[in-house]
C-alpha positions, 0 to 999 in steps of 0.5 A: 499500500505504501508503494501505491501511495508513493506512485499516486503521490508522484502522479499528483506532483507530476500532474500538478506541474504539467497541468500548471504549464498547460493552464498557464500557456492556454490561458494566454491565448484563451483570455480574450475568449473567456472574457467574452464568455464571462460577459455573456454569462453575466448579461445573459438576459439583458443582451440586445439583439445587437449585443448578440450579433457583436458577440457572434462576430467577436467569438467567430473572429477569436475562433479564427485566431485560436484555430491557428494557435491550436494547429501550431500546438499540434505541430509542437506535439509532433516535434516533441514526439519526434524528439522523444523517438530520437532520444529513445533510439539514442538511449537504447543504442547507447545501452548495454545488456539484454533488449529488455534492459536496454528498453527500460534504460531508454524509457527511463532516460527519455521521460522528460521528452515523454512529458513534453510531448504530453504537454503539447498534446494537452495544449492542442486538445484544450485548444480544440475543445475550446474551439468546439465550444466556441462554435457551440456558443455561437450556434446557440447565440444564432438560435437566440437571435433567430428566436427573438426576430421570429417573436418580434415578427410574430408580435408585429403581425399580431399588432397589424391585425 
């Protein structure tokens, strides 16, 4: 049980460090989007149609910029994977002993490269998730706008009759 606690503790420490890096890096790019979403949440029922239209355009433009950042994070993940594979091969080739011993030594010697790859995978995944959610929010805002315009038209038709 002690070795399990030690392993869980090591995972927690490593996760905390990796998560902090992912969060800090992502936050730089997501701050503007998060600010728009927060503004929408805080004023959800007071937004005018023009406010909704502005939010749709603003989120769409931010999504456009964010998609480029996501692709670059994915490229960094691929670079990290290539570096990891190269480091693993070099560590494996410079080791002595049985294949199993060489594989274990190579794995131990490339742990930082593995974590670097995971960091950029996580950043790219976070960006992709945010982009998907931005598109969902924009779709929801469009629905609200269409619904409002339909209600206004219906009210105008009822008044005209």
